[in-house]
C-alpha positions as CSV (number, residue, x, y, z in Angstrom):
1,M,-18.8,-12.2,-6.0
2,A,-17.7,-8.6,-4.8
3,V,-13.9,-8.7,-3.5
4,L,-13.9,-6.4,-0.7
5,T,-11.2,-3.9,-1.2
6,P,-9.5,-3.0,3.1
7,P,-10.2,1.4,3.1
8,R,-7.3,3.8,1.9
9,W,-5.7,5.3,4.7
10,S,-3.9,9.0,4.4
11,V,-0.3,9.3,4.9
12,R,-1.7,11.8,7.4
13,S,-4.2,9.9,9.4
14,R,-1.5,6.9,9.2
15,I,1.5,9.4,10.8
16,L,-0.9,10.2,13.2
17,G,-2.4,7.1,14.3
18,V,1.6,5.4,14.7
19,I,2.1,9.0,17.3
20,L,-1.0,8.3,19.0
21,V,-0.2,4.0,19.4
22,I,3.3,5.0,20.3
23,T,2.6,7.7,22.8
24,A,-0.6,5.3,24.4
25,L,1.9,2.2,24.6
26,G,4.8,5.0,26.4
27,M,1.6,6.5,28.7
28,S,0.9,3.2,29.9
29,V,3.9,1.3,30.7
30,A,5.2,4.1,32.7
31,G,1.6,4.3,34.3
32,A,1.6,0.6,34.8
33,S,5.5,0.6,36.0
34,A,4.5,3.7,38.7
35,Y,1.3,1.5,40.1
36,L,3.2,-1.0,40.4
37,L,6.1,0.2,42.7
38,Q,3.9,2.0,44.3
39,R,1.8,-1.4,45.3
40,E,4.8,-3.4,45.9
41,R,5.5,-0.2,48.6
42,V,2.1,-0.3,49.8
43,L,2.8,-4.2,50.6
44,D,5.8,-3.8,52.2
45,V,4.3,-0.5,54.6
46,I,1.6,-3.4,55.6
47,D,4.2,-5.9,56.5
48,E,6.3,-3.2,58.4
49,E,3.1,-2.5,60.2
50,L,2.1,-5.7,61.2
51,F,5.5,-6.7,62.6
52,T,5.9,-3.4,64.8
53,A,2.3,-4.9,66.1
54,V,3.3,-8.1,66.7
55,E,6.9,-6.4,68.4
56,S,4.4,-4.4,70.7
57,A,1.8,-7.4,71.6
58,R,4.9,-8.9,72.7
59,A,6.1,-5.5,74.8
60,I,2.7,-5.9,76.4
61,A,2.4,-9.4,76.8
62,T,5.7,-9.8,78.9
63,G,5.9,-6.4,81.0
64,L,8.7,-5.3,79.6
65,P,9.5,-2.3,77.6
66,R,9.5,-2.4,73.8
67,E,13.1,-1.9,73.6
68,A,13.5,-4.4,75.5
69,A,10.7,-6.9,74.0
70,E,12.4,-6.0,70.5
71,S,16.1,-6.7,71.5
72,D,17.7,-10.1,71.0
73,D,20.9,-9.2,73.2
74,S,21.8,-10.9,76.0
75,D,24.1,-9.4,77.4
76,A,21.4,-6.2,79.2
77,P,18.8,-8.6,80.3
78,V,16.3,-7.1,81.9
79,S,13.7,-8.5,84.2
80,P,10.1,-8.0,83.4
81,D,7.7,-5.9,86.3
82,P,6.0,-7.8,88.0
83,V,2.9,-5.4,88.7
84,S,2.4,-4.6,85.3
85,A,3.1,-8.3,83.8
86,P,-0.1,-10.2,82.8
87,T,-1.1,-12.9,85.3
88,S,-2.8,-15.4,82.6
89,V,-3.0,-15.4,78.7
90,E,-6.7,-13.9,79.0
91,D,-5.5,-11.2,80.4
92,A,-2.3,-10.7,78.4
93,M,-4.4,-10.6,75.7
94,L,-7.4,-7.9,77.0
95,R,-4.2,-5.7,77.9
96,I,-3.0,-6.2,73.7
97,M,-6.4,-5.5,72.8
98,Q,-7.1,-2.8,74.4
99,G,-3.2,-1.4,74.0
100,I,-2.9,-1.7,70.2
101,I,-5.9,0.1,68.7
102,P,-6.5,-0.7,64.4
103,G,-5.6,2.1,62.4
104,R,-7.5,2.3,58.8
105,S,-8.3,-1.0,56.8
106,E,-6.9,-2.6,59.8
107,S,-8.8,-4.8,62.3
108,S,-7.6,-7.6,65.1
109,V,-8.9,-10.3,66.9
110,A,-8.1,-12.0,70.3
111,I,-8.1,-15.9,69.9
112,I,-8.0,-17.9,73.1
113,D,-7.8,-21.4,72.5
114,G,-9.4,-21.4,69.2
115,D,-11.9,-19.6,70.1
116,P,-11.6,-15.7,69.3
117,V,-12.6,-13.9,72.1
118,Y,-11.5,-9.9,71.8
119,I,-12.2,-7.3,69.5
120,P,-10.9,-4.4,68.6
121,P,-12.4,-1.9,71.1
122,V,-13.3,0.7,68.4
123,D,-15.3,0.6,65.2
124,V,-12.9,-1.3,62.3
125,D,-13.9,-1.2,58.5
126,F,-13.8,-5.3,58.5
127,Q,-14.2,-8.0,61.1
128,M,-12.1,-11.1,60.7
129,F,-13.7,-13.2,63.6
130,D,-17.1,-13.7,61.2
131,D,-15.1,-16.1,59.1
132,D,-15.0,-19.4,60.3
133,A,-12.5,-20.9,57.8
134,F,-10.4,-17.7,58.3
135,M,-10.3,-18.2,62.1
136,E,-9.4,-22.0,62.0
137,R,-6.3,-21.0,59.4
138,V,-4.3,-18.6,61.6
139,W,-5.5,-20.7,65.0
140,S,-3.6,-24.2,63.1
141,E,-1.1,-22.0,61.7
142,A,0.2,-20.5,65.4
143,R,-0.7,-22.9,67.6
144,G,2.8,-24.4,67.7
145,G,4.3,-21.2,68.9
146,V,5.1,-19.9,65.5
147,V,4.6,-16.6,64.1
148,S,3.1,-16.5,61.2
149,I,2.4,-13.5,58.3
150,G,0.1,-14.5,54.8
151,T,-2.2,-13.4,52.9
152,A,-5.9,-14.8,53.0
153,F,-8.8,-14.7,50.8
154,T,-11.8,-13.7,53.0
155,E,-15.8,-12.4,52.0
156,D,-14.1,-9.0,52.8
157,G,-11.0,-9.3,50.0
158,A,-7.7,-10.1,50.6
159,I,-6.1,-9.7,53.6
160,R,-2.4,-9.4,54.7
161,Y,-2.6,-10.7,58.6
162,I,0.2,-11.7,60.7
163,A,-0.8,-14.1,63.7
164,A,1.5,-14.6,66.9
165,P,0.9,-16.9,70.2
166,V,1.0,-15.8,73.6
167,T,1.7,-17.9,76.0
168,I,2.1,-16.7,80.0
169,A,3.5,-19.1,82.6
170,D,2.1,-20.9,84.3
171,D,-1.2,-21.0,82.3
172,E,-1.9,-23.7,80.3
173,A,-4.3,-22.1,77.7
174,I,-2.8,-20.9,74.6
175,G,-3.7,-17.4,72.8
176,V,-3.4,-15.7,69.8
177,Y,-3.4,-12.1,68.5
178,V,-4.1,-11.8,64.7
179,T,-4.2,-8.4,63.4
180,G,-4.6,-7.9,59.6
181,Y,-4.9,-5.1,56.8
182,Q,-7.7,-5.3,54.0
183,I,-4.9,-4.9,51.0
184,Q,-7.3,-3.4,48.5
185,G,-8.0,-0.3,51.3
186,E,-4.4,0.4,51.5
187,L,-4.4,0.7,47.4
188,D,-7.6,2.9,46.9
189,D,-5.2,5.7,47.4
190,I,-3.0,4.6,45.0
191,D,-5.9,3.5,42.5
192,S,-7.7,6.6,43.0
193,A,-4.2,8.0,41.9
194,F,-3.9,5.7,38.5
195,T,-7.5,6.3,37.8
196,T,-7.0,10.1,37.3
197,Y,-3.6,9.3,35.7
198,A,-5.3,7.3,33.5
199,I,-8.1,9.9,32.5
200,I,-5.0,13.2,32.2
201,A,-3.3,10.7,30.0
202,G,-6.4,10.0,27.7
203,I,-7.5,14.0,28.0
204,T,-3.6,14.3,26.8
205,L,-3.8,11.7,23.9
206,I,-6.8,13.8,22.3
207,A,-4.9,17.2,22.4
208,I,-1.6,14.8,21.2
209,G,-4.2,14.3,18.1
210,V,-6.1,17.5,17.9
211,V,-2.5,18.7,17.4
212,G,-1.5,16.3,15.7
213,W,-3.8,16.6,13.0
214,F,-3.9,19.9,12.0
215,V,0.7,19.7,12.4
216,A,0.7,17.2,10.3
217,G,-1.7,18.8,7.8
218,R,0.2,21.5,7.2
219,L,3.6,19.2,6.9
220,L,1.9,17.6,4.2
221,R,0.9,20.7,2.8
222,P,3.0,20.3,0.2
223,I,2.6,16.5,-0.8
224,R,-0.9,17.5,-1.2
225,D,0.0,20.7,-3.4
226,V,1.9,17.7,-5.2
227,T,-0.9,16.0,-6.2
228,A,-3.3,19.2,-7.0
229,A,-0.4,20.0,-9.0
230,A,-0.2,17.1,-10.9
231,S,-3.8,16.4,-11.4
232,R,-3.9,20.1,-13.2
233,I,-0.9,19.3,-15.5
234,T,-1.9,18.5,-18.8
235,G,-0.4,17.8,-22.3
236,T,-0.7,21.6,-23.7
237,D,0.7,23.3,-19.6
238,L,3.9,22.2,-17.7
239,S,3.5,25.5,-16.4
240,E,2.3,24.8,-13.0
241,R,4.5,25.2,-9.7
242,I,4.1,24.7,-5.9
243,P,5.0,27.3,-3.6
244,V,7.9,26.6,-1.6
245,T,7.9,27.1,1.9
246,G,10.1,26.3,4.8
247,R,13.8,24.9,4.4
248,D,13.1,21.2,5.4
249,D,12.5,17.7,4.0
250,V,9.0,18.8,2.7
251,S,10.0,21.8,1.1
252,R,12.9,20.1,-0.7
253,L,10.8,17.8,-2.0
254,T,8.4,20.6,-3.4
255,E,12.1,22.3,-4.5
256,T,12.9,18.6,-7.0
257,I,9.7,18.5,-8.4
258,N,9.0,21.3,-9.3
259,G,12.5,21.0,-10.3
260,M,11.1,17.5,-12.4
261,F,8.1,20.5,-13.7
262,E,10.5,22.6,-15.1
263,R,12.3,19.7,-16.9
264,L,9.3,17.9,-18.1
265,D,8.1,21.2,-19.5
266,E,11.5,22.1,-21.3
267,S,10.7,18.4,-22.8
268,A,7.4,19.1,-24.2
269,T,8.9,22.4,-25.8
270,A,11.5,21.1,-27.1
271,Q,8.9,18.5,-28.7
272,R,6.5,21.0,-29.8
273,Q,9.4,23.5,-31.4
274,L,10.7,19.3,-32.7
275,L,7.1,18.8,-34.4
276,D,6.7,22.4,-35.8
277,D,10.4,22.7,-37.6
278,V,9.8,19.3,-38.8
279,R,6.0,19.9,-40.2
280,H,7.8,23.7,-41.2
281,E,10.8,21.8,-43.2
282,L,8.7,18.6,-44.4
283,K,5.7,21.5,-45.9
284,T,8.1,22.9,-48.6
285,P,9.1,19.4,-50.6
286,I,6.0,18.2,-50.4
287,T,4.4,20.8,-51.9
288,I,6.7,21.2,-54.4
289,V,6.5,17.7,-55.3
290,R,2.6,17.8,-54.9
291,G,1.9,20.9,-57.4
292,H,4.9,19.3,-59.9
293,L,3.0,16.3,-60.6
294,E,-0.5,18.1,-60.2
295,L,0.9,20.2,-63.1
296,L,2.6,17.3,-64.8
297,D,1.6,15.8,-68.5
298,P,2.3,12.4,-68.8
299,R,2.4,12.1,-72.6
300,S,5.0,14.4,-72.7
301,P,8.2,12.4,-71.8
302,D,10.5,15.1,-70.8
303,E,8.2,16.0,-68.5
304,V,7.8,13.1,-66.2
305,D,11.8,12.6,-66.1
306,A,12.1,16.1,-64.8
307,T,9.5,15.5,-61.9
308,R,11.0,12.0,-61.2
309,A,14.4,13.9,-60.7
310,L,13.0,16.2,-58.8
311,A,11.5,13.9,-56.4
312,I,13.2,12.0,-55.7
313,D,16.2,14.9,-55.1
314,E,12.9,16.3,-53.3
315,L,12.1,12.8,-51.0
316,D,16.5,12.3,-50.6
317,R,16.3,15.6,-48.8
318,M,12.9,14.3,-46.6
319,S,14.8,11.4,-46.2
320,E,18.7,13.1,-45.0
321,L,16.2,15.1,-42.7
322,V,14.9,12.3,-41.2
323,S,18.2,10.8,-40.6
324,D,19.3,13.6,-38.8
325,I,15.8,14.1,-36.2
326,D,16.6,10.6,-35.6
327,V,20.6,11.3,-34.9
328,L,19.8,14.4,-32.5
329,A,17.3,12.2,-30.8
330,Q,19.4,9.5,-30.2
331,A,22.0,12.5,-29.0
332,S,19.7,13.8,-26.9
333,M,18.4,11.3,-24.5
334,A,21.3,10.7,-22.7
335,T,24.5,10.4,-21.1
336,M,27.3,8.7,-24.1
337,L,28.4,5.4,-23.4
338,T,32.0,5.9,-22.9
339,E,35.7,4.2,-22.9
340,P,38.8,5.4,-22.4
341,T,40.2,6.8,-25.9
342,D,43.9,7.9,-27.0
343,V,42.8,11.5,-28.1
344,A,46.3,11.7,-30.9
345,D,45.0,8.2,-32.4
346,L,41.2,9.9,-32.6
347,T,42.8,13.2,-34.2
348,Q,44.8,11.1,-36.9
349,Q,41.8,9.6,-38.0
350,V,39.4,12.2,-38.3
351,F,41.5,14.2,-39.9
352,A,42.4,11.4,-42.5
353,K,38.7,10.9,-43.6
354,A,38.1,14.7,-43.2
355,R,41.4,15.4,-46.1
356,A,38.7,13.8,-48.3
357,I,36.5,16.2,-48.8
358,A,37.7,18.1,-51.7
359,G,37.7,21.6,-52.4
360,H,40.1,22.8,-49.1
361,E,43.6,23.0,-48.1
362,W,43.6,20.4,-45.0
363,R,46.3,20.7,-42.4
364,L,46.8,18.8,-39.1
365,D,47.5,21.8,-36.8
366,G,48.9,20.0,-33.4
367,V,47.6,17.0,-31.6
368,A,46.7,16.5,-27.7
369,E,48.6,13.6,-26.3
370,A,45.6,12.1,-24.2
371,V,43.9,9.6,-23.0
372,A,39.4,10.8,-22.5
373,P,36.7,9.2,-21.5
374,L,35.0,9.0,-25.1
375,A,32.2,8.0,-26.8
376,P,34.6,7.3,-30.6
377,S,31.7,7.2,-32.9
378,R,30.1,10.4,-31.2
379,I,33.2,12.2,-31.4
380,T,34.1,11.2,-34.8
381,Q,30.3,12.4,-36.3
382,A,30.4,15.7,-34.5
383,W,34.0,16.3,-35.6
384,L,33.5,15.8,-38.9
385,Q,29.8,17.8,-38.6
386,L,32.0,21.0,-37.7
387,A,34.8,19.9,-40.1
388,D,31.5,20.2,-42.8
389,N,30.6,23.0,-41.9
390,A,34.1,24.3,-42.8
391,A,34.2,23.1,-46.0
392,K,31.0,24.9,-46.9
393,Y,31.3,28.0,-45.2
394,S,34.8,28.5,-46.4
395,P,35.9,29.8,-50.0
396,E,37.0,27.3,-52.3
397,G,40.5,27.0,-51.9
398,T,41.3,28.0,-48.8
399,A,43.2,26.1,-45.8
400,I,41.3,24.8,-42.2
401,R,42.7,23.2,-39.9
402,I,42.2,20.7,-37.2
403,G,43.4,19.5,-34.4
404,S,43.2,18.8,-30.9
405,S,44.1,20.7,-27.4
406,L,45.5,19.8,-23.7
407,Y,43.9,21.9,-21.0
408,D,44.4,21.7,-17.5
409,N,40.8,19.4,-16.9
410,A,39.7,19.1,-20.4
411,V,40.0,18.5,-23.6
412,E,39.1,20.2,-26.6
413,M,38.8,18.7,-30.4
414,W,38.6,21.7,-32.5
415,V,38.1,23.0,-36.3
416,A,39.5,26.2,-37.8
417,D,38.5,27.7,-40.9
418,E,38.8,31.1,-42.6
419,G,35.2,31.5,-43.9
420,P,33.9,35.7,-43.3
421,G,32.6,34.5,-39.2
422,I,29.7,34.4,-37.7
423,P,27.3,37.7,-37.2
424,E,27.0,38.2,-33.5
425,D,23.2,38.1,-33.3
426,A,23.9,34.5,-35.3
427,Q,25.7,32.7,-32.8
428,K,23.3,31.6,-31.0
429,R,20.9,30.7,-33.7
430,I,23.4,28.1,-35.3
431,F,22.6,26.2,-32.4
432,E,19.1,25.6,-32.5
433,R,17.1,23.2,-34.9
434,F,17.0,24.1,-38.6
435,G,18.7,27.7,-37.4
436,R,21.3,28.9,-40.0
437,A,23.7,31.9,-40.1
438,D,22.5,33.2,-43.3
439,T,19.5,31.5,-45.0
440,G,20.4,33.1,-48.1
441,R,23.2,31.5,-49.5
442,G,22.0,28.4,-51.0
443,I,23.8,25.5,-49.0
444,A,22.3,22.4,-48.7
445,G,22.0,20.6,-45.1
446,S,19.3,19.8,-43.2
447,G,20.0,22.8,-40.4
448,L,20.5,20.1,-37.1
449,G,24.3,19.6,-37.7
450,L,25.3,22.0,-35.2
451,P,22.7,21.1,-32.3
452,I,23.9,17.2,-33.2
453,V,27.3,18.5,-32.3
454,A,26.1,20.3,-29.0
455,A,23.6,17.6,-28.3
456,I,26.9,14.7,-28.1
457,A,28.8,17.3,-27.0
458,R,26.4,17.4,-23.9
459,G,26.0,13.8,-23.5
460,H,30.3,13.8,-22.7
461,G,29.5,16.1,-20.3
462,G,30.9,18.9,-22.3
463,Y,30.1,21.6,-24.2
464,V,30.8,23.7,-27.4
465,S,33.4,26.5,-28.2
466,L,33.1,28.9,-30.7
467,D,35.4,31.9,-31.6
468,T,34.6,33.9,-34.8
469,S,36.1,36.9,-36.4
470,T,35.6,38.0,-40.1
471,S,38.7,36.2,-40.8
472,G,37.4,33.1,-39.6
473,S,35.7,30.6,-37.3
474,R,36.8,27.9,-34.6
475,F,34.4,25.5,-33.7
476,G,35.6,23.1,-30.6
477,I,34.3,20.3,-28.9
478,V,35.3,21.1,-25.1
479,V,34.9,17.4,-22.6
480,P,36.4,17.2,-19.3
481,L,38.9,14.7,-18.6
482,P,38.3,12.2,-15.4
483,S,39.7,14.0,-12.5
484,S,37.1,17.7,-13.7
485,S,33.6,17.0,-13.0
486,A,33.4,20.1,-15.5
487,A,34.7,21.1,-18.5
488,P,36.1,24.5,-17.9
489,P,36.4,27.0,-21.2
490,P,39.2,27.2,-22.6
491,A,40.0,30.8,-22.4
492,A,39.2,32.9,-19.7
493,G,36.1,34.9,-19.2
494,S,33.7,32.0,-21.2
495,L,31.1,32.1,-18.1
496,D,27.9,32.9,-18.5
497,E,26.7,35.5,-15.6
498,D,24.7,31.7,-14.1
499,G,28.7,30.7,-13.5
500,E,27.6,27.8,-16.0
501,H,29.3,26.2,-18.7
502,P,26.9,27.3,-21.6
503,D,26.4,25.3,-25.0
504,V,28.7,28.3,-27.5
505,T,31.0,30.6,-26.0
506,T,32.2,33.4,-28.2
507,E,34.9,34.4,-26.4
508,K,38.1,35.2,-28.3
509,G,42.0,34.1,-27.8
510,H,41.7,30.6,-27.8
511,P,45.3,28.9,-26.5
């Protein structure tokens, strides 16, 4: 049975959809609110017009001026004009119907004793006397002498009406003047306006959708470029970079992605270089062992013993090489797990261990009284590597000094020898994997010692310093103290042209 999966919507579509939904909701709320407010105003105006018609009818029925008919001031009585005052209910109703002319969407009717007797003398949009149920309703409401106002639903639609009783002295007849507005007719204008608003809102939404589609596409283009670049990147080609345009969040994302590509490229390059170097370094001992085994005469005990010793020696060298590669990989993987460490005690411990290396005079030359965040085992490993290098490359019997120095915001653990120094063209190469200052001196080693030291220093947020001349070399492991975010060089002028701390400094004049 096939499982239906929901469609995948692009980020562009979702952003545009959210914008359109929010815009549509905002327009709908604004339009509906405006429509309801205008509708209430129209209904209020209808009620005002109905009451105005009743006051006009009262003035006609009493023969008084309209101002006097509307006034409740008993201190200024006004007598009706006996000439103009109606003499009967029928006369009053006739005068009211002739004097009050209905407007648009308005109609009126005069009822006497329950029967409609007069209608407006002009054409009106609708007639009320045709609806017997409505006539019965208004008659029953107003016959008791009370003005009533209400809304009735008739065949002509909703009608807002007012019914006012009319009585004349000396006339037993009862009249009711009814006038009303067809509500929908009065609402036609705002309905038409709202329809126009809805059409304009729809066109606006379409315009927003079209413009938003292109704007969102332009803003999200770097993300599509990232996707395309990621799909083009392979394990052998990590050189792809995305052009950065603008100064917004997406451009910063692009810069971050480019930085990630850069780190991946560097990592892949380093791995390829390591594999190439390992392949090169292992090729020689394997060739040597294979060559001797192929030429071995198994009937000669002396030759078997010599070949066995040679093979074991080469295998030991390969084992040491693999061990050094593993140490270098671990030291380069991440930041070291450090702990507050007494630098003075660590200096004493390293000096005691270095003294076991024969052939040189070991001296303790300065101890830094400080507590620094260090991984003691890793620092000891790197420090002893520097001591071992000094012992290998210094003339036998010369002095080698070990010490630690405290600066304003860093601590340095160093080893100084009296060897021949390091040529300028080799000062970078010795920190590369399998790199040596002089490959013809026959000194044993994998060529990974100083790269391991540099990796351990970087793991502490520091670097390896180098001060060398023909009278000797001084290597140091510089680690920043907690109050410093980066380890400065111990001597002025040791920053590179980019203002960053290099892995190796060659400036003279360490304090």
